[in-house]
N, C-alpha and C positions, 0 to 999 in steps of 0.2 A: 582596524585598519583593512580598507577592502581590498578583496583579491590580490592577496599579499605576493610581492615579486617571489618571495621563495618558493610559493606553489606554483604561481603562472610560469615560473620556468621550467616546470616539470610538464605543463599541457603544450607538449610539441605540436610542430604542425600537423600532423595527422589526427591529433585530440581536438585542437584548437579550430581546424576548419568548420566553418559554419555548417549546419546541415541546411541552411537558406539555399546552398548552392546544388542540392542534389536535384535530380531532374529523374531518373527512374530508367531503368533498362527495358527495351523491348520485349526481351525475353528473359524468363525467370533464370536462366543460368547468367545471364548478365547483369543482374539485380544489383541496383545501386546499394553499398553499405551506407547507412544511417546510423546515428544513436541517439539519445537523449529524447528529450518531450517535442521538440521541434519549436517553431511548423517548420515542416518540411516541404520542399517545393516540389512539385511534379510538373511535368509537360508532355503533354500526350499528342500534339498537334504533327509529330513526327512517328508517332506509334504505327506500327502497320495494324491492318485491319484484322481480327484473330475470331470474335463470337465463339470463343472457347467455351463450353458449357460450365456451369458454377450449380449449386446446390439452389440460388438465387437466379436461374436464368444466364443467360450469355452477358458476359464481360467483354465488350469491344474496346479499341483503342488502347488496351491496358498497358500499365508501366509497373516494373516490379522493383522492390526494395527490400533489402536485407537488413533486419534488424534484431538484436540480441537481448534479452531481458534481462536487469540486474538487479530485481527482485520479484519473488514467487506471490504475486499476488494479481486479481484482474486487472487488466488494462482496457481502456477505450481508445479506438482509433477512431477519429473525426473527421470527416469532410465539411462538418458544419461552421458557417463563417468563412471557409477557405476555398469553395467553389461555388460556382454560379449556373453550371450546367447540370445535367442529369446525369447523376454518378451511379455507379455499381463498386463495392468493395468486399475484399476477401481476402483471409490469413491461412495460411498453409505451414504445415509442420518440414516441409522440406519442397526442392521442386519435384513436380509429379505425384505428390505425398498426399496425404490427408487435408481437405479444407476443415479447417477448425471453426470458422465462423463466416458470415457473409450476411452483407446486408443491400437492400435496392433503396428505399426512401425512409428515410428517419426524420432529416428536417428539410420538410418539403420534398424538393426532388434529390436532396445530397443524402449522403450516406455517412452512417456512424454503428461500429460495433462493439460490443464487448467479448474479450475472450481471455481464459486464465493462463496467464505465462509463467512460466518456471525458470527460476534466476539462472543465467549462463546458456540457456536455450537460445539458438538462433531461429528466427521465425521470417517466412517470406509474405511480403504484404503486395498487395495486387489491387492497384486503381484503375479502374476502368469504366466506362461510359455505359449508358441503357441501350441495348439493341444498336441501332445504325446513328445514334447522336455523335456528331464530330468529336472528336479529341478536342481539349483546352488547357489551360493551366490553372494551377490553384496551388493551393498548401493542404497539409494535413497535419494533425496533432497525435502524440501517442501519449495518454494519460493514463498514470497508475491509478487505478479507483482505490484509494487506500480507505480502510474501514474509520470510523469516526471513534475517536479514544475517549471514554468517560473518565475525567480526571479522579473522580470520587473513588475509582476503584480500579484504575489502570487497564479495564478491560477494552475490547474492541468492539464495534457493532458495525452491522452492514445491513440493509434491506436491499432482499433478492424478490424483484417483480416477477409475476406471473402464476397461474391458475395451477395448484396442483394439489394430490389429496396430503394429510397429513405426515403420513410415514415417507410418501416420497421426499417431503420437505425436510423432515427429520434425517434421511441419508444424505440429500444434498449438501446439509450443511456440514455434517458429518465428513465430507469429500472435501470441504473447501478447507485450505491449506492458508494460513498465515505465518511465514518466516517458520516454517516447518513445524506449528502446531493446528491440529486438527479444531474445526469449529463446532458448534452446537445451538440449536434451536435455544432464542434466547431466555434466560430465567431471570425471573425479578425477586430480590430480597425486601424491599420496601418500597413507600408510594416515590419516595424521592428518584428512586432508579427510574420507576415509571414516567415522571416528569422530566428528567433528564432526556429520555428516549422520546417524548414526545416534542421537547423543545430543539433537539438535534437532528433527528431521522426524518424522513418524508414517510410517515405512518398513516396507511390508509386503513386496510382491513387484514393484518399480518396473523399468521400463525405464530404461536410461540411453543414452548418447551414443556408446555404441563398437559399430561393425558390422565384419564382415570384407568386407574390400575385395579382391574376386574378382579386379580387374585390376591388384592392387599388384605391385609388381617382388618378385619371389620367394614370391609367393602360394604357399601350400599349406595343405592340410588337415590337421590342423584349428587350429594355431596360428599361422601365419605369413600376416600380412597386417591384422591387428586396426588399424582407426583410429578417431581420435575424428571426431565429425562437425564440429567447429570447424578441424579441420587439424593441431592442435597435437598433437605426438608423443607416442604411446602408450607412454611409457618406463616407466610404473607399471601394473602388469596383477595383478588380485586373483582370480585364477580361484580357485573351489571344487576340494577334491581330485578330480581324475578330469576335470576341465574346462579347457579346451573338448575336446569329444568328436566333434560333428557326427554325433549320435546321437540321434533324436527319434522319438517314437512314432507320428508320423504319416508318418516316411519322407523328409520334405522336408528341405532344408539348412539346418542350425542357424548363420544368418550374423549374428544379431543379440543382442545382450548386455542381461541382464536382472540385477537385485541380488537377492539373498536378504537378508533380515532380520537374518542374519548380518553383513551387509555384504561376503559373498562373491559372485561372479559366475557365471553359468552362460549357456553359448550357448544360444539358442533358435531357432525356426523362426521366422516371419515372424508369423505368427496364433497366437501361444501362449498359448492360452486361460487357463493358472494366472498370467499376468501380468495384473495387478490395477490398475495405475497408472504414472505416469511422472513424473520429476522434474525441473522446469524449473529453470535456473541464467541469472540474468542477471549478467554482468561489470559492473565498475566502469565510468563515463563520466570518470572523474579523481578520486580522492581519495578519502576514507574515508566509508561511511555510504551510507544509500539516501535519495535526493531524493523529496519527495513535495509535493503542492499546488503545482501550478505557479505562477510570479507571472502577476498578473491584467494582462496588456498590457503596455506599455513604460512609462516615466517620460518626466520632460521632458527628459530628456537624451537620447531617443530609444533607450532599451536597456532591458531587463529585468535587474534586479540578482539577480546568483546567489552563493547561498551556498554554500562548499564547505568540507571538513575534512581533515584529515590527523593521524595518529597521529605521536609522535616529537618533541615539541618538548621533552619532559624536566620539562615545570612542569604541578604540579597533577594535574589528570586525565592529562595527556599528550596532549589533543586540544587542535588550532589549529585555529580557524574564520577563515575570509578571505572578505570580500565584495568581487567585482568588478562594476562597470558601475553604479555608484550616481551619483548627481546630484554634481556639482563643487560643494564648500564647504559641504555640509548635513550635519547631527546624523544620527547613528546609533545605535542600542541592539541589544545581542544577548538575545535571548529565548530562555527552554527551557520545556519542560511534559513531565508525565507520560502526555499522550495526544495523539497526532496526529490532527486532524480533518479534514474533506473541504473546509474554507475557509467563512469568513463575509466577504462584502464589506466593508470598511472604508476610506474615503477613497478613492485610486485602486487601492488592492491587496485582496488577500486574507488574512486572518488565519486561521493553523491549526492554533492551539493553544488547549487547552481550559481555562476559567477557571471551574471550579463547585467545590463544596463536597470533592468527591473525585477531581476531575482538576485540579490548578492549572496555571497557567503563571508564570512569574516573571521579574524583569529582572535580569540581571548589573549590581551596581552597583561604580563603582570610586573611592575614595575620593579627594577633594581636585581632582575634576575638574567642570568645569562641567556641571550638572543632573545628576549621576552619569554622563555619559556615558563610552563608551570611544573618543571621538573621532567623525570624521566621515569626508568623502572630499576628495581633492585636486583639482587641476583636472582630471587625466584619468579620475576616477571610482572612484579606488583607495583603500581604507581607509587614514585616518593615524591616528597615535595621540594621546592625550590630550594630549601636548606640542605637538600640530600638527608633528611630524616626520613626512614622507612618506618611505617606504621601500617597494621593489617587493615586494609579497606580504605587505605587515604586515598583521596582522588582530587576534586575541584568545585568547589562552591559557586556554581553561575553567580554573579552578580545581578543587579536589578536593570543593568542596560545592557543593550547589545554595543559594541564597540564600533561604530561606523564613525566617519569623520565628525558626523554630530550625533552623539550618543543617541539611541533609540530603548526609550525606556520599554520594558516587559511589562504587558497588561493581562490583567484577568481577561482569561479567555482566549489569550494568544495561542498560537502553535507556532513552536521553532524545532528545527532540524539540528542536530549535534552528529558530530563524527569526531574522531581523533586521528590524526597524523602521528608517525613515529618513524624513527630509524631502524631499520631492517638487515644491518650487517654487523655481526661481531665487532668490527674495526669502526664503526658507526660514520660509516663515510660510503657513497657511490648508490646504494638503494634505501628503499622506505616503503612503507607500506600505511594501509589504515584499517580501523575497526570498522565494525558494522556501523550503520548511522542508527539514530533513536530519535523517534518524533515525539515530541511533548507538548501536552495543553496544559496551560497554567492556569 
């Protein structure tokens, strides 16, 4: 059932208003509020001349937007394909506050930038022109730069471009948070994980999380004492022919590992100029998939309902979903969508799936149950089945098709995004809430 009426009635006028009508405020204090990915329309033709400074030089004929993040991941703001004139772009933590990122030319004369957003934080987006180029109209998108999930282990990975030494890359990875979990330089446990990375990530010549511990027992050059940053055993090694050799062009020690585009590894000195990126990995926090769009506060039971998943039920798509910490005795539905968003406030929670002509959300229906529900919560807040039977860890086995008007089969390699809606008052009427979202690759 596409864009079910029961949920669409919650998307009141303030939420359902298309971001395409947004045009931008002439000053930061009058920034136009926007939500979602976009595209968001801007119109600079009536903007006053500003020439206000930025780390990227002057931004002229600028218009301003106010946007609140729905998840804690990097986000890309892009005018690529949405503007035809020479643009500049910047994002700030507040009016008159810190400029978090800016860009002049990214795709020809148009602008694109990436910045790390924190869920629930409001940011100011400034869309201007280069120097004295007249203002014009166009659109921009705000795209969550969600890491890629490896279905074999449930871990998430992301390539960060830029030349830096290994220690700086290690620290940068550790400071990158994904839904409250810090990252680390990638580690590899077998050839299958390397092959997956080559097939799914833009691998050029990145740092990996392997280093030569000169204090390790039995350490010797060039091959004894290599360790992973996570402390896990380095039982799998994939050195290129003749590596490691501890022979560098600069004459310095080669105690840090990079990966070639072939997937093979090379030992390199700390500041190796040929290394052009690094790979960040986030482990699972329990279960399958990558959480996104954190729940908006606590429910009437004093908790935030949490959606988790696991493969291995042997039923349908083989994905089993569970909800914990719901509101005792209340109704719940599982939802899915083909696009994860930054979140729209609805009732007591945050709805994080898209419902448009090109990106739908769907509700799973179960025949013969009250209101097509898959059940509710027992007295402890754990899911119960449609018959009302409470069993520890009971949830929902996702079928092999998505319930569109013409069912969509789930195929190997597909990524779908899940969330659950539930009643959020002891009386079961009036208000509702949502779990976190969960992105799962099959």
